[in-house]
LUMKOLNU-206210 format. One line per 4 residues: number of its first residue (from 1); their letters; for each residue x, y, z of N, C-alpha, C, O. Coordinates in Angstrom, 2 decimals, padded with zeros to 5 digits. Each point is the difference from the previous one (the first is absolute). Layout:
BEGIN
NUM> A> X Y Z X Y Z X Y Z X Y Z | ...
This chain:
BEGIN
1> MTVH> 156.22 078.72 101.32 -001.41 000.40 000.21 -000.72 -000.03 -001.34 000.48 000.55 -000.99 | -001.62 -001.20 000.97 -000.77 -000.13 -001.25 -000.82 001.25 -000.27 -000.12 000.88 000.85 | -000.43 -000.83 -002.06 -000.86 001.12 -000.36 -001.18 000.09 000.94 -000.40 001.10 000.41 | -000.18 -002.25 -000.06 -001.16 -000.02 000.89 000.37 000.57 001.37 -000.79 000.74 000.60
5> EVDR> 001.98 -001.09 -000.10 000.43 000.48 001.31 000.25 001.51 -000.04 -000.33 000.71 000.95 | 000.92 -000.24 -002.03 000.21 001.43 -000.13 -001.34 000.72 -000.01 -000.14 001.07 000.59 | -000.85 -001.67 -001.27 -001.31 000.63 -000.09 -000.65 000.11 001.36 -000.63 001.01 000.31 | 000.78 -002.07 000.50 -000.62 000.03 001.32 000.74 000.98 000.93 -000.61 000.63 000.86
9> AGRV> 001.93 -000.51 -001.05 000.78 000.84 000.89 -000.11 001.47 -000.37 -000.07 000.86 000.87 | 000.05 -000.56 -002.18 -000.04 001.39 -000.44 -001.40 000.55 000.03 -000.89 -000.52 -000.69 | 000.67 001.56 001.47 -001.34 000.57 000.15 -000.12 001.36 -000.69 -001.07 000.60 000.00 | 002.15 -000.11 -000.59 -000.06 001.29 -000.66 -000.61 -000.19 -001.38 000.50 -000.79 -000.81
13> WAPS> -001.59 001.53 000.54 -000.71 -000.19 -001.26 000.64 000.88 -001.07 -000.52 001.06 -000.35 | 001.67 -001.51 -000.16 000.71 000.72 -001.05 000.31 -001.00 -001.11 000.20 -001.18 000.27 | -000.16 001.65 -001.51 000.26 -000.92 -001.12 001.41 -000.58 000.06 000.98 000.73 000.16 | -000.91 -002.03 -000.30 001.29 -000.68 -000.02 000.31 -000.41 -001.44 -000.81 000.22 -000.90
17> QTDW> 001.97 -000.80 000.70 000.35 -000.48 -001.33 -000.99 -001.06 -000.47 -000.35 -000.06 -001.18 | -000.10 -000.78 002.11 -000.99 -001.02 -000.34 -001.30 000.64 -000.49 -000.61 -000.46 -000.97 | 000.18 001.53 001.65 -001.23 000.68 -000.40 000.11 000.55 -001.42 -000.91 -000.17 -000.81 | 002.04 000.82 000.51 000.17 000.57 -001.34 000.06 -001.09 -001.06 -000.52 000.18 -001.10
21> LLVR> 001.14 -001.31 001.43 000.06 -001.11 -000.96 -001.40 -000.56 -000.27 -000.34 -000.33 -001.14 | -000.47 000.23 002.20 -001.37 -000.50 -000.18 -000.86 000.99 -000.78 -000.80 -000.40 -000.84 | 000.98 001.70 001.12 -000.75 001.01 -000.76 000.42 -000.05 -001.47 -000.85 000.08 -000.89 | 002.15 -000.20 000.65 000.48 -000.08 -001.39 -000.53 -001.25 -000.68 -000.38 000.05 -001.17
25> RDWI> 000.34 -001.16 001.88 -000.55 -001.24 -000.57 -001.46 000.18 -000.37 -000.43 -000.42 -001.08 | -000.36 001.05 001.97 -001.41 000.23 -000.29 -000.17 000.89 -001.22 -000.90 -000.22 -000.81 | 001.76 001.24 000.67 -000.08 000.89 -001.16 000.26 -000.78 -001.29 -000.70 000.18 -001.00 | 001.70 -001.05 001.03 000.32 -000.79 -001.20 -001.16 -000.93 -000.35 -000.33 -000.16 -001.18
29> LYRA> -000.27 -000.45 002.18 -001.06 -000.98 -000.25 -001.32 000.65 -000.39 -000.73 -000.53 -000.83 | 000.42 001.67 001.43 -001.36 000.55 -000.14 -000.04 001.39 -000.65 -001.01 000.70 000.09 | 002.10 -000.30 -000.73 000.05 001.36 -000.54 -001.02 000.23 -001.11 -000.50 001.11 -000.17 | 000.18 -002.18 -000.60 -000.97 000.18 -001.08 -001.36 000.42 000.56 -000.62 000.94 -000.51
33> SVLM> 000.15 -001.64 001.55 -001.30 000.34 000.59 000.05 001.35 000.71 -000.98 000.74 000.00 | 002.13 -000.43 000.62 000.14 001.29 000.68 -000.03 001.14 -001.01 -000.69 001.00 000.21 | 001.44 -001.14 -001.30 000.05 001.06 -001.00 -001.37 000.19 -000.67 -000.38 001.12 -000.32 | -000.34 -002.21 000.10 -001.34 000.13 -000.57 -000.93 000.74 000.96 -000.77 000.86 -000.42
37> AVFV> 000.85 -001.19 001.70 -000.83 000.69 001.00 000.35 001.48 000.07 -000.89 000.84 000.12 | 002.18 -000.51 -000.18 000.42 001.40 000.05 -000.44 000.73 -001.27 -000.37 001.18 000.06 | 000.40 -001.86 -001.21 -000.46 000.61 -001.25 -001.49 000.36 000.08 -000.40 001.08 -000.41 | -000.40 -001.99 000.93 -001.43 000.28 000.17 -000.20 001.16 000.96 -000.84 000.87 -000.23
41> FATF> 001.63 -000.85 001.30 -000.09 001.09 000.98 000.37 001.33 -000.64 -000.67 001.01 000.24 | 001.73 -000.99 -001.06 000.42 001.24 -000.66 -001.06 000.49 -000.98 -000.25 001.20 -000.10 | -000.39 -002.14 -000.61 -001.08 000.38 -000.92 -001.16 000.63 000.77 -000.56 001.01 -000.43 | 000.22 -001.61 001.56 -001.05 000.56 000.84 000.38 001.41 000.47 -000.84 000.90 000.01
45> QILF> 002.10 -000.71 000.38 000.44 001.30 000.49 -000.07 001.07 -001.10 -000.39 001.14 000.27 | 000.74 -001.50 -001.49 -000.06 000.96 -001.11 -001.42 000.51 -000.19 -000.21 001.18 -000.28 | -000.76 -002.08 000.45 -001.40 000.41 -000.11 -000.48 000.73 001.25 -000.76 000.96 -000.08 | 001.21 -001.43 001.24 -000.49 000.52 001.27 000.44 001.45 000.22 -000.77 000.81 000.52
49> VQVP> 002.01 -000.48 -000.92 000.49 001.36 000.27 -000.68 001.03 -000.89 000.16 001.21 000.21 | -000.93 -001.67 -001.21 -000.74 000.94 -000.84 -001.31 000.45 000.65 -000.63 000.95 -000.44 | 000.23 -001.66 001.51 -001.27 000.31 000.65 000.20 001.16 000.97 000.83 -000.09 000.90 | -001.59 001.17 -001.06 000.13 001.12 000.95 -000.56 -000.39 001.36 -001.14 -000.46 000.10
53> LDFP> 001.93 000.65 000.94 -000.41 -000.37 001.35 000.04 001.24 000.89 000.99 000.73 000.03 | -002.11 -000.51 000.69 -000.04 001.13 000.93 000.89 -000.24 001.21 000.47 000.94 000.64 | -000.25 -002.22 -000.34 000.77 -000.36 001.19 001.10 -000.98 -000.42 -000.31 -001.17 -000.25 | 001.57 001.59 000.16 001.06 -000.84 -000.57 000.26 -001.27 000.79 000.58 -000.95 -000.53
57> YIWL> -001.00 000.91 001.80 000.23 -001.22 000.78 -000.80 -001.19 -000.52 000.31 -001.14 000.33 | -001.33 001.40 -001.13 -000.73 -001.10 -000.64 000.94 -000.75 -000.94 000.00 -001.23 -000.04 | 000.80 001.99 -000.72 001.01 -000.64 -000.87 000.96 -000.83 000.83 000.31 -001.14 -000.35 | 000.16 001.71 001.45 000.95 -000.71 000.86 -000.62 -001.27 000.57 000.63 -001.05 000.01
61> FLTC> -001.87 001.16 000.48 -000.68 -001.12 000.63 -000.16 -001.17 -000.98 000.36 -001.13 000.33 | -000.88 001.40 -001.52 -000.24 -001.06 -000.98 001.30 -000.55 -000.56 000.12 -001.20 -000.25 | 000.86 002.08 000.04 001.29 -000.45 -000.51 000.68 -000.94 000.99 000.55 -001.03 -000.39 | -000.58 001.38 001.68 000.66 -000.83 001.01 -000.69 -001.35 000.17 000.66 -001.00 000.27
65> IWVA> -001.98 000.97 -000.41 -000.71 -001.28 000.07 000.47 -000.91 -001.13 000.29 -001.17 000.22 | -000.23 001.73 -001.44 000.45 -000.81 -001.15 001.45 -000.45 000.21 000.34 -001.15 -000.26 | 000.51 002.07 000.72 001.40 -000.33 000.22 000.14 -001.13 001.01 000.82 -000.90 -000.19 | -001.61 000.94 001.25 000.08 -001.05 001.03 -000.36 -001.35 -000.59 000.65 -001.00 000.30
69> FLTL> -001.70 000.96 -001.12 -000.42 -001.28 -000.56 000.90 -000.47 -001.14 -000.05 -001.17 -000.39 | 000.89 002.07 -000.14 001.00 -000.43 -000.98 000.97 -001.02 000.59 000.56 -000.83 -000.72 | -000.36 000.88 002.03 000.93 -000.92 000.64 -000.46 -001.45 -000.10 000.77 -000.92 000.27 | -002.03 000.72 -000.66 -000.51 -001.36 -000.14 000.49 -000.67 -001.28 -000.02 -001.23 -000.10
73> SPLA> 000.47 002.01 -000.89 000.33 -000.58 -001.30 001.08 -001.09 000.08 -000.20 -001.07 -000.56 | 001.34 001.29 001.25 000.96 -001.11 000.10 -000.49 -001.12 000.91 000.27 -001.17 -000.27 | -001.00 001.52 001.34 -000.51 -001.03 000.90 -001.03 -000.89 -000.69 000.00 -001.22 000.18 | -000.88 001.84 -000.96 -001.01 -000.78 -000.72 000.66 -000.94 -001.01 -000.40 -001.16 -000.14
77> REMR> 001.41 001.67 -000.55 000.72 -000.84 -000.96 000.69 -001.16 000.71 000.01 -001.12 -000.51 | 000.56 001.40 001.67 000.67 -001.04 000.77 -000.98 -001.09 000.42 000.31 -001.19 -000.04 | -001.52 001.62 000.46 -000.98 -000.99 000.43 -000.46 -000.88 -001.17 -000.22 -001.20 000.17 | 000.08 001.80 -001.36 -000.45 -000.78 -001.15 001.04 -001.03 -000.43 -000.36 -001.07 -000.51
81> TQGA> 001.64 001.38 000.70 001.07 -000.91 -000.42 000.52 -000.86 001.14 001.01 -000.69 -000.15 | -001.71 000.72 001.31 000.45 -000.75 001.17 001.41 000.41 000.42 000.77 -000.82 000.51 | -000.45 002.09 -000.73 001.35 000.47 000.30 000.32 000.02 001.47 001.16 -000.12 000.38 | -002.19 000.28 000.48 000.25 000.05 001.43 000.60 -001.31 000.51 000.92 000.01 000.82
85> AWSC> -001.43 -001.13 -001.32 000.52 -001.30 000.42 001.46 -000.17 -000.44 000.83 -000.50 000.76 | -000.53 000.93 -001.99 001.37 -000.09 -000.47 000.91 000.94 000.79 001.15 -000.34 000.28 | -001.65 001.51 000.07 000.81 000.95 000.76 000.41 -000.57 001.35 001.10 000.27 000.49 | -001.98 -001.06 000.10 000.29 -000.57 001.32 001.06 -001.10 -000.06 000.46 -000.46 001.05
89> TLPV> -000.07 000.03 -002.25 001.08 -000.98 -000.13 001.37 000.68 -000.05 001.04 -000.67 000.04 | -001.04 002.00 -000.14 001.27 000.73 -000.03 000.64 000.00 001.40 -000.70 -000.16 001.00 | 002.03 000.34 -000.94 000.69 000.01 001.31 -000.18 001.31 000.76 000.97 000.62 000.43 | -002.22 -000.22 -000.28 -000.34 001.20 000.77 -001.20 -000.34 000.86 -000.70 -000.98 -000.25
93> SRRD> 000.46 001.79 001.26 -001.13 -000.25 000.88 -001.27 000.61 -000.59 000.06 000.82 -000.92 | -001.20 -001.23 001.45 -001.25 000.60 -000.44 -000.07 001.47 000.41 -000.64 000.80 -000.68 | 001.29 -000.45 001.77 000.06 001.41 000.39 000.69 000.82 -001.08 -000.42 001.11 -000.32 | 001.50 -001.67 -000.24 000.70 000.69 -001.08 -000.92 000.22 -001.19 000.00 001.08 -000.61
97> LVKA> -000.79 -002.09 000.27 -000.90 000.11 -001.14 -001.05 001.08 000.23 -000.31 000.78 -000.90 | -000.24 -000.75 002.12 -001.02 001.00 000.31 000.61 001.40 -000.01 -000.59 000.94 -000.55 | 001.77 -000.80 001.14 000.64 001.32 000.06 000.30 000.51 -001.41 -000.19 001.18 -000.30 | 000.67 -002.08 -000.57 000.29 000.40 -001.37 -001.27 000.43 -000.73 000.04 000.91 -000.83
101> RYFG> -001.17 -001.55 001.14 -001.26 000.40 -000.63 -000.42 001.40 000.45 -000.53 000.78 -000.78 | 000.77 -000.48 002.04 -000.34 001.35 000.48 000.90 001.05 -000.64 -000.49 001.05 -000.43 | 001.79 -001.32 000.36 000.89 000.96 -000.66 -000.35 000.13 -001.47 -000.03 001.11 -000.55 | -000.25 -002.24 -000.10 -000.37 000.05 -001.41 -001.29 000.78 -000.21 -000.13 000.73 -000.98
105> AWIL> -000.83 -000.89 001.90 -001.27 000.72 -000.12 000.22 001.50 000.08 -000.58 000.75 -000.78 | 001.41 -000.30 001.72 000.23 001.44 000.16 000.85 000.56 -001.13 -000.15 001.17 -000.36 | 001.05 -001.97 -000.21 000.74 000.45 -001.18 -000.97 000.19 -001.16 000.12 000.97 -000.75 | -001.07 -001.89 000.60 -001.01 000.13 -001.06 -000.89 001.20 000.25 -000.36 000.71 -000.95
109> VAGA> -000.01 -000.46 002.20 -000.82 001.17 000.34 000.74 001.29 -000.39 -000.58 000.89 -000.62 | 001.86 -000.81 000.99 000.78 001.20 -000.32 000.12 000.17 -001.51 -000.13 001.11 -000.51 | 000.39 -002.20 -000.21 000.13 000.09 -001.45 -001.29 000.42 -000.67 000.01 000.81 -000.92 | -001.14 -001.36 001.38 -001.29 000.36 -000.59 -000.34 001.45 000.28 -000.56 000.68 -000.86
113> YLVA> 000.89 -000.20 002.06 -000.29 001.42 000.30 000.88 000.92 -000.85 -000.44 001.08 -000.38 | 001.66 -001.50 000.10 000.84 000.78 -000.90 -000.61 000.07 -001.40 000.08 001.03 -000.66 | -000.69 -002.13 000.22 -000.71 000.01 -001.28 -001.14 001.01 000.03 -000.19 000.76 -000.95 | -000.58 -000.76 002.06 -001.09 000.96 000.14 000.52 001.44 -000.01 -000.62 000.88 -000.58
117> LAVA> 001.76 -000.66 001.23 000.60 001.34 -000.01 000.42 000.40 -001.41 -000.22 001.14 -000.41 | 000.82 -002.08 -000.32 000.43 000.31 -001.37 -001.19 000.37 -000.86 000.08 000.91 -000.82 | -001.20 -001.62 000.99 -001.21 000.31 -000.76 -000.51 001.39 000.38 -000.37 000.79 -000.87 | 000.36 -000.49 002.18 -000.46 001.32 000.45 000.86 001.12 -000.57 -000.51 001.07 -000.32
121> FLAP> 001.83 -001.32 000.19 000.91 001.01 -000.54 -000.13 000.13 -001.51 000.00 001.11 -000.53 | -000.12 -002.26 -000.18 000.20 -000.01 -001.45 -001.28 -000.09 -000.83 000.00 000.39 -001.16 | -001.09 -000.92 001.75 -001.22 -000.20 -000.79 -000.58 001.35 -000.42 -000.20 000.87 000.85 | -000.09 -000.69 -002.14 -000.61 001.27 -000.45 -001.38 000.19 000.65 -000.81 -000.93 000.04
125> GSKV> 000.56 002.13 000.44 -001.29 000.29 000.60 -000.21 -000.58 001.38 -001.14 -000.10 000.46 | 002.23 -000.28 000.21 -000.13 -000.58 001.34 -000.58 001.02 000.97 000.45 001.14 000.06 | -001.46 -001.58 000.69 -000.64 000.88 000.99 000.60 -000.19 001.40 -000.40 000.69 000.94 | 001.36 -001.62 -000.82 000.64 -000.27 001.28 001.30 000.78 000.08 000.87 -000.15 -000.85
129> SPWF> -000.74 000.96 001.86 001.22 000.79 000.17 001.16 -000.91 000.41 -000.09 -000.69 001.02 | 001.16 000.68 -001.78 001.16 -000.83 000.39 000.55 000.41 001.36 000.52 -000.84 000.74 | -000.63 002.13 -000.41 000.53 000.47 001.29 -000.85 -000.51 001.16 000.52 -000.24 001.09 | -001.82 000.07 -001.33 -000.84 -000.64 001.01 000.43 -001.45 000.19 000.06 -000.50 001.12
133> AIDL> 000.23 -000.18 -002.23 000.31 -001.43 000.06 001.31 -000.29 000.71 000.18 -001.09 000.54 | 000.76 002.06 -000.52 001.29 -000.24 000.66 000.11 000.73 001.33 001.05 -000.04 000.64 | -002.12 000.70 -000.21 000.00 000.65 001.31 000.17 -001.05 001.10 -000.56 -001.09 -000.11 | 001.31 001.41 001.14 000.29 -000.97 001.06 -001.28 -000.46 000.70 -000.13 -001.18 000.31
137> DTLL> -000.80 002.08 -000.07 -001.27 -000.39 000.62 -000.75 -000.99 -000.90 -000.57 -000.98 000.49 | 000.57 001.25 -001.79 -000.66 -000.91 -000.95 000.64 -001.37 000.04 -000.70 -001.02 000.01 | 002.03 000.98 000.00 000.70 -001.28 000.01 -000.31 -000.80 001.27 -000.17 -001.21 -000.05 | 000.11 001.91 001.20 -000.29 -000.70 001.26 -001.44 -000.51 000.04 -000.25 -001.10 000.49
141> IGAT> -000.69 001.90 -001.01 -001.39 -000.47 -000.05 -000.10 -001.20 -000.94 -000.69 -000.97 000.31 | 001.37 001.05 -001.46 -000.01 -001.13 -000.92 000.61 -001.25 000.61 -000.54 -001.10 -000.16 | 001.66 001.26 000.87 000.63 -001.15 000.66 -000.92 -000.59 001.06 -000.01 -001.21 000.22 | -000.76 002.06 000.45 -000.94 -000.47 001.01 -001.13 -000.81 -000.64 -000.37 -001.06 000.51
145> IVTV> -000.16 001.55 -001.62 -001.07 -000.73 -000.70 000.50 -001.37 -000.45 -000.68 -001.01 000.21 | 001.87 000.99 -000.82 000.56 -001.28 -000.47 000.26 -000.94 001.17 -000.28 -001.19 -000.09 | 000.82 001.74 001.18 000.30 -000.84 001.17 -001.26 -000.63 000.57 000.00 -001.18 000.32 | -001.06 001.97 -000.19 -001.25 -000.53 000.56 -000.51 -001.18 -000.83 -000.54 -000.96 000.55
149> ILVF> 000.72 001.04 -001.87 -000.45 -001.10 -000.87 000.94 -001.20 000.12 -000.45 -001.13 000.18 | 001.77 001.38 -000.27 000.95 -001.10 000.00 000.08 -000.71 001.34 000.31 -001.20 000.05 | -000.58 001.92 001.03 000.04 -000.61 001.33 -000.92 -001.22 000.07 000.30 -000.97 000.69 | -001.43 001.03 -001.38 -000.95 -001.12 000.00 000.14 -000.86 -001.26 -000.20 -001.21 000.05
153> LLPS> 000.54 001.85 -001.17 000.01 -000.72 -001.28 001.13 -001.02 -000.08 -000.23 -001.15 -000.36 | 001.46 001.56 000.68 001.14 -000.90 -000.17 -000.08 -001.23 000.90 000.20 -001.11 -000.50 | -000.48 001.24 001.80 -000.13 -001.23 000.80 -001.09 -000.93 -000.51 000.16 -001.22 000.00 | -001.28 001.80 -000.44 -001.11 -000.82 -000.49 000.40 -000.77 -001.25 -000.32 -001.18 -000.12
157> VIRF> 001.00 001.85 -000.81 000.40 -000.65 -001.25 001.13 -000.99 000.24 000.01 -001.09 -000.59 | 000.95 001.44 001.44 001.10 -000.91 000.30 -000.51 -001.28 000.65 000.55 -001.08 -000.23 | -001.59 001.19 001.05 -000.55 -001.18 000.68 -000.95 -000.80 -000.88 000.09 -001.23 -000.06 | -001.00 001.91 -000.64 -001.06 -000.70 -000.73 000.15 000.05 -001.52 -000.83 -000.56 -000.71
161> GVKG> 001.87 001.22 000.21 000.16 000.12 -001.43 -000.97 001.03 -000.55 -000.43 000.91 000.71 | 000.09 -001.06 -001.98 -000.92 000.95 -000.63 -001.34 000.02 000.71 -000.69 001.02 000.01 | 000.31 -002.14 000.60 -001.25 -000.03 000.75 000.00 001.01 001.15 -001.05 000.43 000.46 | 002.25 -000.05 -000.01 000.09 000.97 001.07 -000.58 001.34 -000.39 -000.49 000.74 000.85
165> VLVL> 000.55 -000.41 -002.16 -000.61 001.24 -000.46 -001.50 -000.04 000.22 -000.62 000.99 000.39 | 000.03 -002.17 -000.64 -001.44 -000.14 000.18 -000.40 000.18 001.46 -001.06 000.53 000.31 | 001.95 -000.98 000.59 -000.29 000.15 001.42 -000.22 001.47 000.35 -000.82 000.33 000.85 | 001.58 000.56 -001.53 -000.12 001.43 000.28 -001.07 000.67 -000.85 -000.69 000.91 000.46
169> LVPL> 000.55 -001.37 -001.72 -000.88 000.71 -000.93 -001.45 -000.43 000.08 -000.90 000.78 -000.32 | 000.63 -002.03 000.73 -001.38 -000.46 000.07 -000.86 000.87 000.90 -001.11 000.38 -000.39 | 001.58 -000.03 001.60 -000.83 000.91 000.82 -000.26 001.33 -000.69 -001.11 000.54 000.08 | 002.13 000.00 -000.77 -000.20 001.26 -000.70 -000.99 -000.17 -001.16 -000.84 000.87 -000.24
173> NLVL> 000.96 -001.99 -000.47 -000.90 -000.24 -001.13 -001.44 -000.20 000.46 -000.93 000.20 -000.78 | 000.74 -000.59 002.03 -001.36 -000.14 000.53 -000.53 001.34 000.52 -001.17 000.33 -000.19 | 002.05 000.42 000.85 -000.44 001.23 000.64 -000.20 001.13 -001.00 -001.01 000.70 000.04 | 001.98 -000.51 -000.96 -000.05 001.14 -000.91 -001.23 -000.01 -000.90 -000.64 001.05 -000.15
177> PIVF> 000.26 -002.19 -000.49 -001.22 000.03 -000.80 -001.25 000.32 000.82 -000.90 000.70 -000.47 | 000.86 -001.20 001.71 -001.15 000.29 000.85 -000.08 001.50 000.28 -001.07 000.60 -000.05 | 002.23 000.00 000.36 000.02 001.44 000.26 -000.39 000.78 -001.24 -000.74 000.98 000.08 | 001.24 -001.42 -001.26 -000.31 000.71 -001.25 -001.49 -000.08 -000.33 -000.63 001.00 -000.33
181> VASK> 000.08 -002.22 000.43 -001.42 -000.18 -000.31 -000.86 000.79 000.99 -000.97 000.65 -000.39 | 001.34 -000.70 001.66 -000.77 000.73 001.01 000.04 001.50 -000.26 -001.00 000.69 000.19 | 002.17 -000.18 -000.64 000.09 001.43 -000.29 -000.82 000.38 -001.22 -000.56 001.09 -000.06 | 000.48 -002.01 -000.93 -000.82 000.27 -001.18 -001.48 000.00 000.35 -000.76 000.87 -000.43
185> VTGT> 000.35 -001.86 001.24 -001.41 -000.12 000.36 -000.46 001.18 000.84 -001.10 000.52 -000.18 | 001.95 -000.09 001.10 -000.37 001.09 000.90 000.32 001.38 -000.56 -000.31 001.02 000.61 | 000.95 -001.00 -001.80 000.33 001.28 -000.62 001.11 000.74 000.69 000.06 001.23 -000.06 | 000.83 -001.96 000.73 001.08 000.65 000.75 001.37 -000.27 -000.63 001.02 000.09 000.68
189> QDSL> -001.01 -000.43 -001.98 001.27 -000.31 -000.64 000.95 001.19 000.01 001.19 -000.13 000.31 | -001.74 001.32 -000.65 000.85 001.20 000.02 000.52 000.26 001.41 001.14 000.42 000.18 | -002.00 -000.67 000.81 000.42 000.20 001.39 001.12 -000.98 000.36 000.93 000.36 000.73 | -001.02 -001.59 -001.24 001.03 -001.00 000.29 001.35 000.43 -000.58 001.03 -000.10 000.66
193> ENNL> -001.06 000.57 -001.90 001.23 000.46 -000.63 000.56 001.21 000.75 001.21 000.11 000.19 | -002.09 000.78 000.22 000.45 001.17 000.75 000.59 -000.40 001.35 000.97 000.60 000.47 | -001.55 -001.63 000.14 000.53 -000.47 001.29 001.40 -000.59 -000.17 000.87 000.20 000.85 | -000.66 -000.93 -001.97 001.33 -000.54 -000.27 001.00 001.13 -000.18 001.10 -000.05 000.56
197> LTGL> -001.47 001.05 -001.33 000.88 001.14 -000.20 000.25 000.72 001.32 001.13 000.40 000.28 | -002.18 -000.24 000.52 000.15 000.67 001.30 000.94 -000.80 000.91 000.81 000.58 000.73 | -000.93 -001.90 -000.78 000.88 -000.84 000.81 001.46 000.15 -000.39 000.87 000.09 000.87 | -000.59 -000.05 -002.17 001.38 000.19 -000.46 000.52 001.37 000.41 001.15 000.14 000.41
201> QALA> -002.01 000.88 -000.52 000.40 001.34 000.40 000.26 000.07 001.50 000.93 000.67 000.45 | -001.76 -001.36 000.32 000.20 -000.01 001.46 001.31 -000.69 000.36 000.71 000.44 000.90 | -000.40 -001.55 -001.61 001.26 -000.71 000.25 001.19 000.91 -000.28 000.96 000.05 000.76 | -001.05 000.68 -001.88 001.09 000.93 -000.34 000.11 001.11 001.05 001.10 000.41 000.35
205> AVTA> -002.25 000.07 000.14 000.00 001.07 001.00 000.60 -000.47 001.32 000.76 000.73 000.64 | -001.12 -001.97 -000.23 000.55 -000.55 001.25 001.52 -000.16 -000.12 000.74 000.32 000.93 | -000.29 -000.81 -002.09 001.43 -000.16 -000.22 000.72 001.34 000.08 001.04 000.12 000.63 | -001.63 000.89 -001.28 000.61 001.33 000.02 000.01 000.57 001.43 000.95 000.66 000.41
209> GLRD> -002.03 -000.93 000.34 -000.07 000.47 001.37 001.07 -000.61 000.88 000.64 000.69 000.80 | -000.44 -002.00 -000.94 001.04 -000.67 000.77 001.38 000.50 -000.38 000.87 000.20 000.85 | -000.67 -000.01 -002.15 001.29 000.48 -000.48 000.31 001.39 000.54 001.12 000.28 000.41 | -002.14 000.59 -000.42 000.21 001.37 000.46 000.07 000.08 001.53 000.65 000.88 000.55
213> GLSR> -001.33 -001.82 000.13 000.03 000.00 001.46 001.34 -000.44 000.55 000.44 000.47 001.05 | 000.23 -001.38 -001.77 001.33 -000.44 000.38 001.01 000.72 -000.91 -000.37 000.66 -000.96 | 001.62 -000.81 001.27 001.00 000.48 -000.95 -000.01 -000.94 -001.20 -000.20 -001.20 000.16 | 000.41 001.73 -001.34 -000.08 -000.82 -001.20 000.96 -001.19 000.02 -000.41 -001.11 -000.30
217> PLFY> 001.68 001.31 000.66 000.90 -001.17 000.03 -000.49 -001.09 000.95 000.07 -001.18 -000.32 | -000.58 001.58 001.50 -000.50 -000.98 000.96 -001.20 -000.74 -000.56 -000.11 -001.21 000.15 | -000.80 001.96 -000.81 -001.18 -000.63 -000.58 000.40 -001.01 -001.06 -000.52 -001.12 -000.03 | 001.44 001.49 -000.85 000.42 -000.91 -001.06 000.70 -001.24 000.56 -000.22 -001.11 -000.49
221> IMVV> 001.04 001.30 001.51 000.68 -001.14 000.61 -001.02 -000.94 000.64 000.12 -001.22 -000.12 | -001.14 001.77 000.80 -001.02 -000.82 000.64 -000.79 -000.80 -001.05 -000.30 -001.18 000.22 | -000.03 001.80 -001.34 -000.75 -000.70 -001.04 000.83 -001.13 -000.59 -000.49 -001.11 -000.18 | 001.76 001.39 -000.11 000.88 -001.02 -000.58 000.15 -001.18 000.96 -000.05 -001.15 -000.42
225> LLLF> 000.24 001.45 001.72 000.13 -001.08 000.98 -001.28 -000.82 000.11 000.05 -001.22 000.15 | -001.20 001.90 -000.21 -001.28 -000.71 000.06 -000.17 -000.91 -001.21 -000.43 -001.15 000.15 | 000.76 001.64 -001.33 -000.12 -000.82 -001.22 000.96 -001.19 000.07 -000.36 -001.11 -000.40 | 001.57 001.36 000.89 000.96 -001.10 000.15 -000.54 -001.05 000.97 000.11 -001.20 -000.25
229> ALNW> -000.69 001.65 001.37 -000.53 -000.93 001.00 -001.15 -000.82 -000.57 -000.09 -001.20 000.25 | -000.78 001.83 -001.03 -001.11 -000.74 -000.61 000.51 -001.04 -000.98 -000.50 -001.13 -000.03 | 001.49 001.50 -000.78 000.57 -000.97 -000.95 000.71 -001.13 000.73 -000.05 -001.15 -000.43 | 000.72 001.49 001.53 000.69 -001.03 000.78 -001.01 -000.99 000.59 000.20 -001.21 -000.07
233> ASYR> -001.27 001.75 000.65 -001.03 -000.87 000.57 -000.64 -000.88 -001.09 -000.27 -001.18 000.23 | 000.03 001.76 -001.40 -000.56 -000.76 -001.10 000.95 -001.11 -000.45 -000.41 -001.13 -000.26 | 001.70 001.47 000.18 001.01 -000.99 -000.37 000.04 -001.15 001.00 000.06 -001.17 -000.41 | -000.10 001.47 001.69 000.04 -001.06 001.00 -001.25 -000.88 -000.09 000.08 -001.22 000.16
237> MAVA> -001.22 001.84 -000.42 -001.23 -000.78 -000.17 000.11 -000.90 -001.23 -000.42 -001.16 000.03 | 000.97 001.70 -001.14 000.16 -000.78 -001.22 000.95 -001.17 000.22 -000.24 -001.09 -000.52 | 001.31 001.31 001.27 000.94 -001.09 000.30 -000.70 -001.11 000.78 000.13 -001.18 -000.32 | -000.89 001.58 001.35 -000.70 -000.99 000.82 -000.99 -000.81 -000.86 -000.13 -001.21 000.18
241> LFLR> -000.55 001.87 -001.08 -000.96 -000.70 -000.86 000.70 -000.90 -001.02 -000.45 -001.11 -000.26 | 001.57 001.60 -000.31 000.69 -000.77 -001.03 000.68 -001.23 000.59 000.10 -001.03 -000.66 | 000.36 001.14 001.91 000.62 -001.16 000.65 -001.00 -001.13 000.21 000.38 -001.17 000.11 | -001.67 001.52 -000.04 -001.05 -001.00 000.21 -000.63 -000.48 -001.30 -000.89 -000.85 000.01
245> REL> 001.36 001.39 -001.11 -000.62 -000.34 -001.29 000.58 -001.29 -000.54 001.22 -000.18 -000.04 | -002.09 -000.71 -000.39 000.39 -001.26 -000.62 000.18 000.21 -001.50 -000.91 000.48 -000.67 | 002.09 -000.83 000.15 000.28 000.18 -001.44 000.28 -001.34 -000.65 000.26 -000.05 -001.21
């Protein structure tokens, strides 16, 4: 049975030896760009944790957005060096390549969040409580934020390359300036910021309500299963798109 046949037959989404070899290969090839991106992220965190925040979830929200987009660093490097075409000449299936990218992305997410935790613990004058950063509710909310971004980001980039980022960011780049200018003209900028803060607080309140309404273990299991299902659906979409990509 060939690697391709094993890939089609095996439906359990668990890392195989092939996945780890591909992740290790990507680390060897793209570690310079990854380490540079993590260094910039750590520098940002050292400055960010000095800012006093009335609502700590703002730190979590912005940190998780940056962490999610860090996953682009090896993919962007691969696109610039035409690495995807070379990868497809290896004796593995395209499904294997996509799965390894997802595992590699989440390994990078976990590593970057550990860097953020280290900064929160060790940076002098840090305003972010390390105990907040490692709270299970905080970790699940952070994983949800990252998942929502990666569910759309990874398939788009795997299919269209770096241009895939533009597919997602162009609408935001058009909408956000319009909203900002409109808030300045109408004098509702403070109201807009307050609405954003209120929205984050409402999200936290809804999460706490669901957690308290159910038993905590059941709530945590349901969240983990939902995040796994979203990542699985995103992976399958990325595979379908990558199989149709001309390299």
